[in-house]
C-alpha positions as CSV (number, residue, x, y, z in Angstrom):
1,M,0.1,0.0,0.0
2,T,1.4,3.4,-1.0
3,S,1.6,6.0,1.7
4,S,-0.4,9.2,1.3
5,V,2.1,11.2,3.2
6,P,4.0,13.6,0.8
7,S,7.7,13.5,0.6
8,P,9.4,16.3,2.5
9,T,10.0,19.4,0.5
10,R,13.5,20.1,-0.7
11,I,14.2,23.7,-0.1
12,R,17.0,25.4,-1.9
13,I,18.3,28.5,0.0
14,G,19.7,31.5,-2.0
15,S,20.1,35.2,-1.8
16,A,19.6,38.2,-4.1
17,P,21.1,41.6,-5.0
18,D,18.3,43.0,-2.8
19,S,20.1,41.7,0.3
20,W,23.2,43.8,-0.8
21,G,21.2,47.0,-1.0
22,V,20.6,46.8,-4.8
23,W,17.3,48.2,-6.1
24,F,18.2,49.6,-9.4
25,P,20.3,48.6,-12.5
26,D,22.8,51.4,-11.9
27,D,23.2,53.5,-8.8
28,P,26.3,55.0,-7.2
29,Q,25.0,54.0,-3.7
30,Q,25.0,50.3,-4.7
31,V,27.9,47.8,-4.5
32,P,29.3,46.8,-8.0
33,W,27.9,43.6,-9.3
34,E,31.3,41.8,-9.1
35,R,31.4,42.5,-5.4
36,F,27.9,41.2,-5.0
37,L,28.8,37.9,-6.8
38,D,32.0,37.6,-4.8
39,E,30.3,38.1,-1.4
40,V,27.1,36.1,-2.0
41,S,29.3,33.1,-2.8
42,E,31.6,33.8,0.1
43,A,28.6,34.0,2.4
44,G,27.8,30.4,1.5
45,Y,24.9,30.7,-1.0
46,E,24.7,28.7,-4.2
47,W,21.6,30.2,-5.7
48,I,20.9,33.9,-6.7
49,E,18.2,35.9,-8.4
50,L,19.0,38.2,-11.3
51,G,17.8,41.4,-9.4
52,P,17.0,44.6,-11.4
53,H,17.6,44.0,-15.1
54,G,20.9,45.4,-16.1
55,Y,22.6,45.2,-12.7
56,L,24.2,41.8,-13.5
57,P,25.6,41.3,-17.0
58,T,22.8,40.7,-19.6
59,D,25.0,38.7,-21.9
60,P,24.1,35.1,-21.1
61,A,27.5,33.7,-21.9
62,R,29.3,36.3,-19.8
63,L,26.9,35.9,-16.9
64,A,27.1,32.1,-17.0
65,D,30.9,32.4,-16.8
66,E,30.9,34.9,-13.9
67,T,28.4,32.7,-11.9
68,A,29.9,29.4,-12.7
69,R,33.4,30.3,-11.5
70,R,31.8,31.3,-8.2
71,N,29.8,28.2,-7.9
72,L,26.5,30.1,-8.3
73,A,23.3,29.3,-10.2
74,V,20.3,31.4,-11.0
75,S,16.8,30.6,-9.5
76,A,14.7,33.4,-11.1
77,G,14.4,36.7,-12.8
78,T,12.1,39.5,-11.7
79,V,9.7,41.7,-13.7
80,F,7.5,44.7,-12.7
81,T,4.0,44.9,-14.1
82,G,0.8,47.1,-14.0
83,L,-1.6,44.6,-15.4
84,H,-4.6,46.0,-13.7
85,H,-4.5,48.7,-16.4
86,G,-5.7,46.1,-18.8
87,P,-4.9,45.2,-22.5
88,S,-3.7,48.8,-23.3
89,V,-0.4,48.1,-21.3
90,W,0.3,44.7,-22.7
91,D,2.7,45.6,-25.5
92,R,4.8,47.8,-23.1
93,T,4.7,45.0,-20.5
94,W,5.7,42.3,-22.8
95,E,8.6,44.4,-24.1
96,H,9.9,44.6,-20.5
97,V,9.2,41.0,-19.7
98,A,10.6,39.3,-22.8
99,D,14.2,40.3,-22.4
100,I,14.2,39.3,-18.8
101,A,12.5,36.0,-19.5
102,A,15.0,35.2,-22.3
103,L,18.0,35.8,-20.0
104,T,16.3,33.9,-17.1
105,R,15.8,30.9,-19.4
106,A,19.3,31.2,-20.7
107,M,20.6,30.9,-17.2
108,G,18.8,27.7,-16.6
109,A,16.2,29.1,-14.2
110,G,12.6,28.1,-14.1
111,H,10.8,30.9,-12.4
112,L,9.9,34.6,-13.2
113,V,9.0,36.7,-10.1
114,V,6.2,39.1,-11.0
115,I,5.8,42.2,-8.8
116,P,2.7,44.4,-9.2
117,S,3.2,48.2,-9.7
118,F,3.0,50.5,-6.7
119,W,-0.1,52.7,-6.0
120,R,2.2,55.3,-4.4
121,D,5.7,56.3,-5.2
122,D,8.0,54.3,-3.1
123,R,10.4,57.2,-2.5
124,T,8.2,60.3,-2.2
125,G,4.9,58.8,-1.2
126,E,3.1,60.7,-4.0
127,M,-0.2,59.0,-4.7
128,L,0.0,57.5,-8.2
129,E,-3.5,56.0,-8.2
130,D,-6.2,54.8,-5.9
131,R,-5.0,52.1,-3.5
132,T,-8.2,50.1,-4.0
133,L,-8.9,48.5,-7.4
134,T,-12.4,48.7,-9.0
135,A,-14.1,45.4,-10.0
136,A,-13.1,46.1,-13.6
137,Q,-9.5,46.5,-12.7
138,W,-9.5,43.3,-10.6
139,R,-10.8,41.5,-13.8
140,D,-8.0,43.1,-15.8
141,L,-5.4,42.2,-13.2
142,T,-6.4,38.5,-13.0
143,T,-7.0,37.9,-16.8
144,Q,-3.9,39.8,-17.9
145,T,-1.8,37.9,-15.3
146,E,-3.1,34.6,-16.7
147,R,-2.2,35.9,-20.2
148,L,1.3,36.7,-19.1
149,A,1.6,33.3,-17.4
150,R,0.6,31.5,-20.7
151,E,3.0,33.6,-22.8
152,V,5.9,33.2,-20.4
153,R,5.3,29.5,-20.2
154,D,4.7,28.9,-23.9
155,R,7.6,31.0,-25.2
156,Y,10.2,30.6,-22.5
157,G,9.2,27.5,-20.5
158,L,9.1,29.5,-17.3
159,R,6.5,29.6,-14.5
160,I,5.5,33.0,-13.1
161,V,5.2,33.5,-9.3
162,V,3.3,36.6,-8.3
163,H,4.8,38.5,-5.4
164,P,2.5,40.1,-2.9
165,H,4.2,43.4,-2.1
166,A,3.8,46.4,0.2
167,D,2.2,49.4,-1.4
168,T,0.7,47.4,-4.3
169,H,-2.8,46.1,-4.9
170,I,-1.8,42.5,-4.0
171,D,-0.8,43.0,-0.4
172,T,-3.2,42.1,2.4
173,E,-4.7,38.7,3.2
174,E,-7.9,39.8,1.7
175,N,-6.4,40.9,-1.5
176,V,-4.2,37.9,-1.8
177,D,-7.2,35.6,-1.3
178,R,-9.2,37.5,-3.9
179,F,-6.3,37.3,-6.4
180,L,-5.8,33.5,-5.9
181,D,-9.5,32.7,-6.0
182,A,-9.8,34.6,-9.3
183,T,-6.8,33.0,-11.1
184,D,-6.1,29.6,-12.6
185,P,-3.9,27.5,-10.3
186,D,-2.3,25.7,-13.3
187,L,-1.0,29.0,-14.5
188,V,-0.5,31.4,-11.5
189,S,1.5,30.6,-8.4
190,L,2.7,32.9,-5.5
191,C,6.1,34.0,-4.5
192,L,5.4,34.3,-0.8
193,D,7.6,37.0,0.7
194,T,7.3,36.5,4.5
195,G,8.4,40.0,5.2
196,H,6.0,41.8,2.9
197,Y,3.1,39.6,3.9
198,A,3.8,40.4,7.6
199,Y,4.2,44.1,6.7
200,C,0.7,44.0,5.3
201,G,-0.8,42.1,8.2
202,G,-0.7,38.6,6.8
203,D,0.2,35.2,8.4
204,S,2.6,33.3,6.3
205,V,2.0,29.9,8.0
206,K,-1.8,30.3,7.6
207,L,-1.3,31.2,3.9
208,I,0.9,28.2,3.2
209,R,-1.5,25.8,5.0
210,T,-4.5,27.3,3.2
211,Y,-3.1,27.7,-0.3
212,G,-0.3,25.2,-0.3
213,E,-0.7,24.2,-3.9
214,R,-0.4,27.8,-4.9
215,I,3.0,28.5,-3.2
216,G,5.5,28.2,-5.9
217,Y,8.5,30.2,-4.4
218,L,9.6,31.8,-1.2
219,H,11.4,35.0,-0.2
220,L,12.6,34.9,3.4
221,K,12.5,38.2,5.1
222,Q,11.5,39.6,8.5
223,V,10.1,42.9,9.7
224,D,10.9,44.8,12.9
225,P,7.5,45.1,14.6
226,V,8.4,48.4,16.4
227,V,9.5,50.1,13.3
228,L,6.5,48.6,11.4
229,A,4.1,50.0,14.0
230,D,5.3,53.5,13.4
231,V,5.3,53.1,9.7
232,V,1.7,51.9,9.8
233,E,0.6,54.7,12.2
234,N,2.2,57.4,10.1
235,E,1.5,55.9,6.7
236,V,5.1,55.9,5.7
237,P,5.8,54.9,2.1
238,F,7.7,51.6,1.5
239,G,11.0,53.1,0.5
240,P,11.4,55.5,3.5
241,A,10.2,52.6,5.7
242,V,13.1,50.4,4.4
243,A,15.5,53.3,5.1
244,R,14.2,53.3,8.7
245,G,15.1,49.6,9.0
246,V,11.6,48.1,8.8
247,M,13.1,45.0,7.3
248,C,15.6,43.5,9.7
249,E,18.1,40.7,10.1
250,P,16.7,37.3,11.2
251,P,15.9,36.1,13.8
252,G,15.3,39.6,15.2
253,G,11.9,40.2,13.6
254,V,8.6,38.6,12.5
255,P,7.4,36.3,11.3
256,A,9.5,33.5,13.0
257,L,11.0,31.6,10.0
258,E,11.2,28.2,11.6
259,P,7.4,27.7,11.5
260,V,7.3,29.1,7.9
261,L,9.9,26.6,6.8
262,D,8.2,23.8,8.7
263,A,4.9,24.5,6.9
264,A,6.7,24.8,3.6
265,R,8.5,21.4,4.2
266,A,5.1,19.8,4.6
267,L,3.9,20.7,1.1
268,G,5.8,17.9,-0.6
269,T,7.1,20.1,-3.4
270,D,10.5,21.5,-4.2
271,L,10.8,25.1,-3.5
272,F,13.4,27.9,-3.6
273,A,13.7,30.1,-0.5
274,I,15.6,33.3,-1.4
275,V,16.8,35.6,1.4
276,E,15.8,39.2,0.7
277,Q,16.6,41.6,3.4
278,D,15.5,45.0,1.9
279,M,18.3,47.5,2.6
280,Y,18.4,50.6,0.5
281,P,20.5,52.5,0.7
282,C,23.2,50.8,2.9
283,P,26.9,51.0,3.5
284,P,28.9,48.7,1.2
285,D,30.5,46.8,4.1
286,K,27.1,46.1,5.8
287,P,25.6,43.2,3.7
288,L,28.3,40.5,3.9
289,P,28.4,40.0,7.7
290,I,24.6,39.9,7.8
291,A,24.5,37.4,4.8
292,R,26.9,35.1,6.7
293,R,24.9,35.2,9.9
294,T,21.7,34.7,8.0
295,R,23.0,31.7,6.2
296,E,24.2,30.2,9.4
297,F,20.9,30.8,11.1
298,L,19.1,29.1,8.2
299,R,21.4,26.1,8.5
300,I,20.4,25.9,12.2
301,C,16.7,25.9,11.1
302,G,17.6,22.9,8.9
303,P,15.5,23.8,5.8
304,A,17.9,22.9,3.1
305,R,18.7,19.6,1.5
306,P,21.5,19.0,-1.0
307,S,21.0,21.5,-3.9
308,S,21.6,19.2,-6.8
């Protein structure tokens, strides 16, 4: 008789340029890409994300050489979208997505992280649009996301994982539930970012247990509850909140990552878990010691199996 208990999930731990204070393709406040690759490898990680398009080399042969000689591999690329604006933004969106998807596939990765557009400027706090979508905008968001998933799958062999994010329309438990209930599970999965979901009041363990089949990817992050309380009370935009230290080094914040990883392990599917500690701007010598300590902390948590 075959057991109905799923095999334990294999979780591949990685990191990303975001954990080195990188938010933009080119910015004098950010560490050079060579230093990021050197240090992420030195910290003990084997997997990375591409980060903002153009930060790492976009020539696949060169990037493959640079990563291979540091024993690194790519887990995903990242795109930004405003699909709730409907078919009128499709061509512009696809132009942005196609180049990143092509590089992601060329690097052997299987996922494309999709981040919705912000409803307020993440630096100035300027209101860009209403924070609440209309019913018509929700329909456009879900149908256009499914369209994106089909195109990315059919043309590039990648699976999209949509990233609930602070200051976007896919943020709170209510909005994440609404988005998942309205999209095809065969096409659309989530990148659950534990920090962003906590920032917006969500419970990551509950989400994993409720929508386990929709969890396709993880970002591991924590928030400082004291800083977060001030951010919420004063309606601080996400960028300035990060500058205040709202995203903090584990295990000093919430949610506790051990229960999240335990819940993920129970799913019986392989997952990437990419450390993303938002730090922008940050001193160039700050990320590496944090990355080392975080990698050791995750080893103690015991989430990873051999990455082959």
